[in-house]
C-alpha positions in Angstrom: -16.5 -17.4 -16.4 -14.1 -17.0 -13.5 -16.4 -18.3 -10.8 -16.0 -15.1 -8.7 -16.7 -11.4 -9.2 -14.3 -8.6 -10.1 -15.3 -5.2 -8.9 -14.2 -2.5 -11.3 -15.2 1.1 -12.3 -13.8 3.2 -15.1 -13.6 6.0 -12.5 -10.8 4.1 -10.6 -8.2 6.0 -12.6 -7.0 8.8 -10.3 -5.8 10.7 -13.5 -2.5 11.5 -12.0 -0.7 12.2 -15.3 3.0 11.8 -15.3 3.3 10.3 -11.8 5.1 7.3 -10.3 1.8 5.8 -9.3 0.4 4.3 -12.5 -3.3 4.6 -11.9 -4.0 3.7 -15.5 -3.1 0.2 -14.5 -6.7 -0.4 -13.3 -8.1 0.1 -16.8 -5.2 -1.9 -18.3 -5.9 -4.9 -16.0 -9.6 -4.9 -16.8 -8.9 -4.6 -20.6 -6.4 -7.5 -20.6 -8.6 -9.7 -18.5 -11.3 -9.3 -21.2 -8.9 -9.4 -24.2 -7.2 -12.6 -23.0 -10.6 -14.2 -22.2 -9.6 -14.7 -18.6 -12.8 -13.0 -17.6 -16.1 -12.3 -19.4 -18.1 -9.0 -19.2 -20.5 -10.7 -16.7 -17.7 -11.3 -14.3 -17.4 -7.6 -13.6 -19.6 -5.5 -11.3 -19.5 -1.8 -10.7 -19.5 -0.3 -7.2 -21.1 2.8 -5.8 -18.9 5.4 -4.1 -18.6 4.9 -0.3 -20.9 7.1 1.7 -19.9 9.4 4.5 -21.6 6.9 6.9 -19.2 4.3 5.7 -16.1 6.5 5.9 -17.0 7.6 9.4 -16.6 4.0 10.6 -12.8 4.6 10.3 -12.1 8.3 9.5 -12.5 11.5 11.4 -15.3 13.8 10.1 -13.0 16.7 9.7 -10.6 14.7 7.4 -13.5 13.6 5.3 -14.9 17.1 5.0 -11.5 18.6 4.1 -10.8 15.9 1.5 -14.2 16.2 -0.2 -14.1 20.1 -0.2 -10.5 20.3 -1.4 -9.4 22.3 1.7 -6.2 20.4 2.5 -3.2 22.2 3.7 0.1 22.3 1.7 1.6 20.0 4.3 -1.3 17.5 4.0 -0.9 17.5 0.2 2.9 16.9 0.5 2.2 14.0 2.9 -0.5 12.5 0.5 2.0 12.7 -2.4 -0.6 12.8 -5.1 -2.0 15.9 -6.8 -5.4 16.9 -5.5 -8.4 16.9 -7.9 -12.1 16.0 -7.6 -11.5 13.1 -9.9 -8.9 11.8 -7.4 -11.4 12.1 -4.6 -14.1 10.3 -6.6 -11.7 7.5 -7.5 -10.9 7.0 -3.8 -14.5 6.9 -2.9 -15.3 4.4 -5.7 -12.3 2.3 -4.6 -13.6 2.2 -1.1 -17.1 1.3 -2.2 -15.4 -1.4 -4.3 -13.7 -2.9 -1.4 -17.0 -3.0 0.6 -18.7 -4.7 -2.4 -15.8 -7.1 -2.9 -15.9 -8.1 0.8 -19.6 -8.8 0.6 -19.2 -10.8 -2.6 -16.4 -12.9 -1.1 -18.7 -13.9 1.7 -21.2 -15.1 -0.9 -18.8 -16.9 -3.1 -15.5 -17.4 -1.2 -13.4 -15.1 -3.4 -13.8 -11.7 -4.9 -11.5 -8.9 -6.2 -11.5 -5.2 -6.1 -9.4 -4.1 -9.1 -8.2 -1.1 -7.1 -7.8 -0.4 -3.3 -5.3 -1.6 -0.8 -4.7 2.0 0.3 -3.0 0.9 3.5 -1.2 4.1 4.4 -4.3 6.1 5.2 -4.9 7.1 8.8 -8.2 8.1 10.4 -7.2 11.8 10.4 -4.9 12.1 7.3 -3.7 10.5 4.2 -0.1 9.7 3.2 1.9 7.6 0.7 -0.7 7.9 -2.2 -3.5 6.8 0.2 -6.3 9.1 1.2 -9.0 6.7 2.6 -8.3 3.2 4.0 -10.7 1.2 1.9 -9.9 -2.1 3.5 -10.5 -0.9 7.0 -13.8 0.7 6.0 -14.9 -2.5 4.3 -14.1 -4.6 7.4 -15.8 -2.2 9.7 -18.9 -2.0 7.5 -19.2 -5.8 7.5 -18.7 -6.0 11.2 -21.3 -3.2 11.8 -23.8 -5.1 9.6 -23.2 -8.3 11.5 -21.8 -10.1 8.5 -18.5 -11.0 10.2 -16.9 -10.9 13.6 -13.3 -11.8 12.9 -11.2 -10.7 10.0 -7.5 -10.9 9.0 -5.5 -8.5 6.9 -2.6 -10.1 5.0 -0.5 -7.3 3.6 2.1 -8.4 1.0 2.8 -5.0 -0.4 6.6 -4.1 -0.3 5.7 -1.3 2.1 4.4 -1.9 5.7 0.7 -1.2 6.2 1.2 1.5 8.8 -2.4 2.8 8.5 -3.7 -0.7 9.0 -1.6 -1.3 12.0 -2.7 1.9 13.6 -6.4 1.6 12.9 -6.6 -2.0 14.3 -4.2 -1.6 17.2 -5.5 -3.3 20.3 -8.5 -4.6 18.4 -8.8 -8.4 19.0 -11.4 -8.8 16.2 -9.0 -7.9 13.4 -5.6 -9.7 13.0 -3.0 -7.8 11.0 0.0 -9.3 9.3 2.4 -7.4 7.1 5.5 -8.7 5.2 7.5 -5.9 3.8 11.0 -4.5 3.2 12.2 -2.9 6.4 14.5 -0.3 4.9 11.7 1.4 3.0 8.7 3.7 3.5 7.0 4.2 6.0 9.0 5.4 9.0 8.1 4.9 11.7 6.2 1.6 11.4 3.4 1.1 14.0 3.3 -2.6 15.1 1.0 -5.0 13.4 0.0 -8.2 15.1 2.8 -9.8 13.0 5.4 -7.8 11.2 7.9 -9.6 9.0 10.7 -7.1 8.5 12.7 -8.2 5.4 16.2 -7.0 4.7 17.0 -5.6 1.2 17.3 -8.0 -1.6 15.2 -11.0 -0.3 14.2 -13.4 -3.0 11.5 -16.0 -3.7 12.5 -18.8 -1.4 13.3 -16.8 1.8 10.2 -14.6 1.3 7.9 -17.6 0.9 9.4 -19.5 3.8 9.0 -16.5 6.2 5.5 -15.8 5.0 4.4 -19.4 5.3 5.9 -19.7 8.8 3.9 -16.7 10.1 0.7 -16.9 8.1 -0.3 -20.5 8.5 0.0 -20.6 12.3 -1.9 -17.3 12.5 -4.7 -18.7 10.4 -4.8 -21.8 12.6 -5.0 -19.8 15.8 -7.2 -16.8 14.8 -9.6 -18.6 12.4 -10.9 -15.5 10.5 -14.2 -15.5 8.7 -12.8 -13.1 6.1 -9.3 -12.4 4.9 -8.4 -9.1 3.2 -5.4 -9.8 0.9 -3.5 -6.7 0.0 -1.7 -8.2 -3.0 0.9 -5.5 -3.9 2.9 -6.1 -7.0 5.9 -4.1 -5.7 8.0 -6.9 -4.1 8.9 -7.5 -7.8 12.6 -7.5 -8.6 12.2 -4.6 -11.1 10.0 -2.4 -9.0 11.1 1.3 -8.8 9.9 1.8 -5.2 10.9 -1.6 -3.8 14.1 -3.3 -2.9 13.1 -6.9 -2.8 13.9 -9.5 -5.5 10.8 -11.6 -6.1 10.3 -13.0 -9.6 7.0 -13.2 -11.3 6.9 -16.9 -10.5 7.7 -16.1 -6.9 4.8 -13.7 -6.7 2.5 -16.3 -8.2 3.6 -18.7 -5.5 2.9 -16.0 -2.9 -0.6 -15.5 -4.2 -1.2 -19.3 -4.2 0.0 -19.6 -0.6 -2.2 -16.8 0.7 -5.3 -17.7 -1.3 -5.3 -21.5 -0.9 -4.5 -21.4 2.8 -7.4 -19.0 3.4 -9.8 -21.2 1.5 -8.6 -24.3 3.2 -9.3 -22.7 6.6 -12.9 -21.9 5.4 -12.3 -18.2 5.3 -13.7 -16.1 2.5 -11.0 -13.8 0.9 -11.2 -10.5 -1.0 -8.2 -9.1 -2.8 -7.1 -5.5 -3.5 -4.3 -4.6 -5.8 -2.3 -2.1 -3.8 1.1 -0.9 -5.1 3.1 -1.7 -8.1 5.7 0.5 -9.8 7.6 -1.7 -12.2 9.8 0.1 -14.8 7.3 -1.2 -17.4 3.7 -0.7 -16.3 2.9 -3.8 -18.4 4.8 -5.9 -15.9 2.8 -4.5 -13.0 -0.4 -5.3 -14.9 0.9 -8.9 -15.6 1.5 -9.5 -11.9 -2.0 -8.4 -11.1 -3.5 -10.5 -13.9 -1.5 -13.5 -12.5 -3.1 -13.0 -9.1 -6.6 -13.3 -10.7 -5.5 -16.5 -12.5 -4.1 -18.0 -9.3 -7.4 -17.2 -7.5 -9.3 -19.0 -10.2 -7.1 -22.0 -9.8 -7.3 -22.0 -6.0 -11.1 -21.7 -6.0 -11.5 -24.5 -8.6 -9.2 -26.7 -6.5 -11.2 -26.0 -3.3 -14.5 -26.7 -5.0 -13.2 -29.9 -6.5 -12.0 -31.1 -3.1 -15.4 -30.4 -1.6 -17.3 -32.3 -4.3 -15.0 -35.3 -4.3 -16.6 -38.5 -2.9 
């Protein structure tokens, strides 16, 4: 057994067909985790769809209504960049419920995954960039409302800046936002996060890791979050179709290790969402996500061993 829970639902697939966003990756990740015996069936839990009450903690009621009734304008659909269907809406609601559940499970066991989510381009009143509902923001607001946490940190390592995250948590001292991303890439404009690491094109493993370490560790020391939301995008990969950075698979593993181990060493729980990944071979994107699960297992085992040592 992994030692932590993986939140997954077959309905995570947005059924986008021939689309740059490979939503079939969620099913492929789950199947490979089982096939390679990295995880057992009992490691998986299924979420319920997020409720309107949950969504209203972040999103405007009119956006929720129009999304759920399919009454989006042509311009809104263009901005969203995914074809509308009721299956797509259900997948987004399940992903949001999955992030709420993963955040709760992380508080119970230090680490948890939602094998979807990380839809960081969603704004309170609209969706964009493949993101209709900001699942991570909803999860953090739900846990804050329930009194489970007071302070949280979002660590966004997708190749694209988390513009929705930055906007939603602007001027909010209870949620610290850090985004490391390619500067000359979507979105534009980029609302300011608490920390934005704007990377030039072509940055590789060593420079990326040095910059992330230099910003993330001091922020953890100073802010001391109870919960870290790790948006673990696979798209900084050197062969990603929508990215322009040059991280190797080993570099991405080292990134995951840095984020996960440091959070645990600072006594913060951490929940992970998969976010973007558009490698030329979808199997490569799946491998990157699988590696994040493996690194989390190692980091948690190391943390537990250090606590039990005499």
